[in-house]
N, C-alpha and C positions, 0 to 999 in steps of 0.2 A: 407422615415422616419425621422421625426424631434427628433434631439438628445436630446430635453427636454424632450420630450414624454416620452424617455427610462428611463433617469435619474428618472423622477417621479414615474413612474411604479416603480422603484425599492426603492425608498425612501420609497412609501406607503407600500411596500411588507417587508418592515425590521423587523417590529415587529413579524411577520411570519417567517421570517428568524430566528430571535433570538429565538421563540418558537421551531422551529424543532431541531435547534442546542441543546438546553439543554434537550429536548427531547430524542433524540440520545444519548448526553453525558451519561444520567443517564442508559441507556440499552446497553452497549458496549458489543459486541459479537467478539470473536476472528475469525481467518481464517476458512473457510467453516463451520462455525456454526452460520452465521448472518442469522438467521430464521426471526426473529422479524424485523431485520432493511431492510431484503430484501421484506418482507410482508408489511412494513410501505411505502416504495418506490414504490413498485408494484401497491400497491392499489392507490396511489396519481398519479400515471403515467396512470393508466386506466381511472381514473376518468377524467383527462385530455383530453383524446382520443388518447393518443399514444397507438400503437400496441407493447405489452410487450412480451418479452420470458424470461422463467425461466428455472430453472433445467438444465437437460441435452440437452435443445435447446439453454441455453445461455453459457455454459462451457462444453468443452470435457472432459469426465469423467477422461479417463486415461492420460490426459495431466496434471492433476493437481499433485502439487508438496506437500508432507508433510502433505497429508490427515489426520486429527485427527481419533484416535483409535475410533472402534466401538462404545463402551461403552461411550465415549466423545460424540460422534454424536447422540446416542440415548438419553443420558440425554439432550442434548441441545434440540432436537426434542420435548421431552417431557416437558421441560421447556416452549417452545414456544407455544404447545397448551394449556398450563394451563394460559400463559399470553395473551391469546385472538386470534393467529394465527389460522384460521380455518383448520380442517382436510384436506382440499382439497388443501389448500397452502403448507401444509407440505408435502404432497403428492409429489407435483411437484418438491420440493427442496429435498425429501428424499435421506438421503446417503451422505450429505454433498456437495449438487449442488446448492450451494446459490449462490446470485447475480441476477443482472437485466440487460438485453439490452432492450432499449425502440426504437422505430421507428417513425418519422413522415415523410411522403412524400408529399410533396405540391401538386405534380400532374403536375407541371410545371417543365421544362427543366432546369438545373442548376446543380451546384456543390454537392457533397457528402460531409458534414463536420461531423466529429466526436468527442466527448468529452467523456473523462475518469473520472470517481470521484471513488476514493477508498473509502471502508466501513467498514473495519476492525479495531479492538482496539488490544491492547497489554496486556499481563498478567503481570499487575502491579498493585500492591494495592495502591489507590489513596488517597493523603495525606488528613487529616482529621482536619487540624487546621484552625483555622478562619481567616488567612491570604490569605488562597487559596480560591480564588473566587468562583469556582463551590461549594466548601462547604459553604462558608459565604452567597451564594446567594441559596443554597438548590436544585442544582442541580447535586451534587457530583454522582458517580457511585452507582447504586445500586446491582452491580454484584461486590463480594467479590472477590479482586485479577486480577478483568480485569478492564481496564481503557481506553479510548479515551486520549491517552499520546502522540498523534503526529499530531493531527487536523483533522483527517479522518470524524470525526462529521459534521465539518464545511465544507469538500469538498462535502459529501453527501448532506448537506443543499443547496449548491451553486448549485449543480446540479438539486435539485428540483426546485429551484428559475429559472434556466435556462427553465427548462420545463415548467415553468410557462409562463415564457417570451414568449417562441415559441408559445404555445396555445393562448394567449393573442393577439400577433401581426401576426398570421400566413398568414393573407391575404396579408401581405407585402412581403412574402419571396417566394423563388424558391427552386427548388433542392429537397435533403432529409437531413434529419438529424439522426445520431443515438448517443444515449446515452448510455455509457456503466459503470454501477455502478458494481465495480469490487470487487469481494471478493479477501481475501487473499493476500493485497499486501505485508505486512509483511512478510519477509522471502525470497520474490520473487517468490511467490508460485501460484498466482491466473492469472496474464494477459496471459500468454501463454496458459490457458486454453481457453481462448477468442478467442486468435487469431487462435488459430487451430479449431475452431469451424466456421471460415471463417468471422468473423464480420468486419474485417479491410480490406478484399481483394478489395472492389470499393470504397473505401475513397480518396478522393481527398486531404483534409484538416484535419488534427488531432491536438487537441489541448488538454492538460492537465495541471495541476499546483500543487502549494503547498502553504499552507499557512506556513509563517515564513520561517524555515530553516536559513535564516539570519534575524536578527533584523533589521528591517527596519520602517520607520514611516508609520501608516495607511495611505491610499493615493497612495501609493508607490507602483508600480508594475514593474516587469521584463521581458521583450518580450521573451529571451530566457534565457537558464542556461549552464554554461559550468563545468566539472569535476566532474559528476557522474560515477563511477567505475563498470566495472562489477565486477559480484561475484558469489560465489558459497557456498552453504550451505550443512552440511554434520552432520549427529548423528554417532558417532563414539562409537562402543560397544568393549570392551577388554573382551575375556573369559578366565578366568584361573581354577584353581583348589584351592577350599577352604580346610584348613587342620588347625589342633590344634597350635596355634602360640608357645605354650610352650612343648609341648611333641612332635610333629612332623611336625617342619618346613620344613623339607627337602620335605615333600611330597605336600606342596602347590606350587601354580604357583600364583603370586600376581599381579591380574588385578589392583587393585587399585594403584601399585607401577608404572604400565607399564602407567595408564592413567595419573597419575600426572607427570611423567619423559616426557610422550609425550606432557602435556600441557605447561611444561617450555620450551621444545626444540622447539616447533613450533613459539615461539615468538622469538627465535633466528635466525629463517629465515634471510637471510642478505636481504636489501632493494635492490630494482633493479636501476640501473643506468641510465633506459630510461625513468622514470616517477614512479608514484606514485604506491605502494604496500602496502597492510593490510593483517594482519592474527589476528584472535581473538578466544581464546578460553571463550565463554561465560556460559558456565554450566559444571560441573563437580561432578558428582554424582559416590560414590565408597563406598564400605565396609560394613561389618556385624555387627560387634563387636569388641571390644579391644583384644579379645584373639582367633580372627579368621583371618587368612589369607584370603583375599578378593577374592572371583572368579568370581566378576564383577566389571568393570569400565566402566562408560559411560560419554561421551563428546557431546557438541555441540558445533561447531567450524563455521568459516566461511574464507572466503579466497576473497582479492579484487585486482584488477589490473586496473590502467589507460588504459592498451591497451591489446589487444587479447594476444600479447606475453607474458606481463607480467603476466597476469592472468594464463596464462598457466603453467607459470615458479612458480609462487606461489602454483598452484595446485600440480604440480609433487613434489614440495619440502614437501609440507605437506603430501602427500601420502608417500614420501620416509620415512620422520621420522617416521610417525604413522606405517608402517610396521616393521623398523628396531626396534623401541622401542618393539613391541610385540614380535619380535624374540628375542631380548635381555633378556625378562623376561619369555621365553618361553610359551606364550600365545597365543591365537588366537585372529582375530579381524574381526570385520564386518565395512565396510563404507557403510552407506546409504547417498543417494544424494536427500535432501530434499528441494531444491530451488535453483534458479540462477537467475541472472539478467544480460543483455548484455551493451556493451558500448553503448551510445546514443548519438546523434549529431543534434542539431536542426538547421533548416534551416535559415538561416541569412537572406534570401529574407524576410522571414516573419517580420524581426525588422522595416522597415519603413511602412510596411503595418499596424502593429499593432500600431505603433506610431502615425499614420495618423486617423486611427478609433477610436483612446482612447483619443486624445489630447484634443479634446473639451468637453469630460464628464466632469461634475461639481464634480463627485465623485472620479476622479483620479486626483491627484495632480503633481505626477511625473512619468516618463516611462523611467526607466534603459534600455538600448538596451541589456545588460547581465548581469546576476548575476554569481558570480564564488562559488561553492558548492561544498560538498563532499559526501560521501555515496553513495547509490546505489538505483535505482527504477526499478523495473519491467514494468512501463510504456514502456521501452526501446522496448519490444518485439511488441508493439503497433505501436512505432514512426519507428522501423525498419522495420515492414511489410507495412506499409504506403509507405515508401521511396523506397523500394523494387519495390514498384509496380507503382512507378513514382511519387505519391503524395508529398506533403511537412507536415512537423509537427513540434510543438516545444512544450517547459515545461516551464512555468511560473513560476514567483514568485509573492506574494502577501502579500504585508509588513505588518507586525505587530509588537510590541515591545514582546520579550521574556523573561518573569521574570525568567524562568527555562527553561533547555534545552530539547528539544525533547526526548521522551521515560523516562522523569522522572516524580515522583509521583505527583509534583507541577506544571507539564507542564500546561499552558493555552495560549490563547492567546487574543487577544482585539477582540470583536465581530461586531467592527466596521469595520472588515475588510471583513466581509461577503457581504454587499452589493457593496464593490469596487470590490472585484473579480468578483461577479455576472455582475457587469458594463464591466469590462473587457471582458469577454466571450459574454456579450450580443451585443458590439459595435464590436468585431470582427465578430460575427455570422450577425451582420446588414450589415457589410461590403462585407462579403463573398457572401452573398446568398439572397441580396434585390433585389425587383422587379423593 
């Protein structure tokens, strides 16, 4: 294959990439509620000739973390139906079984490459001022309180572009391709459900990546990343006894104070000497009224650790503090485990391969061997599954300026990163599967 032909194809596709991204940005959906997104993706992939799998074929039902409440699922399915998703597609995904797995088999012996693209959004109200590019150019979220504030609309777009590339140049390839359009990445909730369904069992090479994270010039890519942490996500509910705060305070058991005390004490867990550790109380809800001793306190928390030892330490200490606080205030407590990620390690052997395949692309200006990051990624489940079976895997970064942080109401990225990221995947695919 001629490198210039690949880059020319991507440059011609760029207006479509921008259009896809903006359409997806306007219709963001939370994890396991991505009915419209899955439909748009699935429809495009079927049109290209991919074999697609959805619903319980794509994700193992009981391996999903943090599945939304029944009424939220019903509401999302109803809205998707009203917005034009055919009933038969809703039926395929019923009960929050969103996401798409697409396969292409060339019929020729060769390696099996898998690529993962996350598709979910965040519960954030998007900025509405004119300095915010999506609002200025009229593709701001139409879903009140839901926003693509992490670039997953771009990731989905890149996946659709890669599918077009495979279909366009199919005669040049050998082996097999699997494209995983994964639901519920946020909170570490969806990747394990795809892994447990067996989609990574026979994969030789696995690639995923992220727009941004580090602010880098467009045209820059990183072949690997280091620093993602193992994490756990919990919903914690304290159950007490309500009572009149003036007449019978002694009869109350204050779940609000239990939750508030636990929130402050969780942040007092000592840092670990062997590496990075994190804990965060991200949501705290409690109370009934000013003259009522609260019978309920609710927290959403997370822990993170650089190694399994550190992560286990953080979880052990968090549980100890939560249970001790419940005992102090004579309330009961329930801990619901709603998400997790694992520590992940990129295969450094892929660095020279990626550099060799991408260095002649006119769309890629710079290739960093490694980008140092933080946070967590549930692509870790997929990478670890591939590596445990003898394959190789990496997680890349695609440079863009970041005017605002990820998960911010004003988050946005430069759309010029879309053809760059697609070029990186396309050239890696060319090098790994060309005839």
